[in-house]
Structure formats: structure tokens, C-alpha cells
C-alpha atoms as one frame of an Amber mdcrd trajectory, in Angstrom:
protein
  95.420 108.284 107.708  92.928 107.068 105.077  94.267 105.831 101.766  93.633
 107.997  98.701  91.077 106.731  96.190  93.614 105.814  93.500  95.754 103.895
  95.979  92.722 101.959  97.237  91.725 101.213  93.654  95.163  99.846  92.753
  95.403  97.916  96.003  91.969  96.357  95.471  92.977  95.246  91.974  96.177
  93.702  93.338  94.224  91.917  96.071  91.713  90.507  93.591  94.207  89.478
  90.910  96.981  88.090  93.125  95.635  87.650  96.645  92.326  85.935  95.926
  93.775  83.123  93.774  96.490  82.520  96.376  93.886  82.422  99.127  91.789
  79.939  97.136  94.794  77.635  96.663  95.629  77.811 100.377  91.995  77.168
 101.415  91.625  74.171  99.098  94.981  72.781 100.251  94.036  73.099 103.922
  90.631  71.470 103.396  92.301  68.742 101.312  94.569  67.767 104.204  91.615
  66.146 105.960  89.279  63.352 104.898  86.484  64.696 102.745  83.638  65.845
 104.997  79.968  65.744 103.978  79.223  68.156 101.129  77.122  70.482 103.294
  79.954  70.825 105.823  82.498  71.410 103.078  80.245  74.107 101.614  79.940
  75.788 105.020  83.724  75.724 105.436  84.270  77.411 102.057  81.567  80.011
 102.760  83.142  80.736 106.146  86.608  81.034 104.625  85.227  83.400 101.977
  83.731  85.668 104.611  86.897  85.575 106.717  88.924  86.540 103.636  86.743
  89.542 102.803  86.466  91.134 106.251  90.010  92.547 106.555  89.744  94.216
 103.138  86.338  95.814 103.669  87.829  99.305 104.010  89.915  98.892 100.843
  86.973  97.833  98.669  84.470 100.389 100.005  83.519 102.907  97.306  85.798
 101.549  94.576  82.939 101.328  92.061  82.077 105.006  92.520  83.548 107.989
  90.724  86.793 109.392  92.109  85.741 111.784  94.887  89.077 113.643  94.651
  88.786 114.379  90.919  87.192 117.808  90.341  86.570 116.981  86.654  84.658
 113.766  87.324  81.103 113.724  86.042  78.961 112.839  89.064  75.609 112.966
  87.262  75.775 109.269  86.254
């Protein structure tokens, strides 16, 4: 069952405001456990972790910037 637009919008806000900062802290902590690698490798690790973070939430974020498709009063001409 797909999530309604308003639920996806609220969930995406929660993910961005709470989940993303927590994920950043965890990623930096995990990378900090090891000796500092070369800068290019560290950059690749952070890029990879950023992609891995975004993939599970792809369905939640899809279409959030659009007008509410369930709202009959929404102006779709913009």
C-alpha cells in the first residue's frame, strides 16, 4: 500500500531533520575509528555512504516537491 502524499511529506521532513544528522555523526564516527586514509579515499568513502543512505528512502522522497496530487483545489498550472 503506497503512502499518502502528506504522510510521505512529513516522513521526508523527519528523515532530513533527524535522520540525516544522526547518519552523518555515525558515518564520521565509523571513519574516525581507523587511521586517516588518503583524502581521495576518504572522499570516496563519504560519497559512497551518502549514496547508500539515500537509496532506501528513494520512494519516500519521490515527488515531494510537486503539488499534492490528492488535493482537488491545488493549482497545477505552476
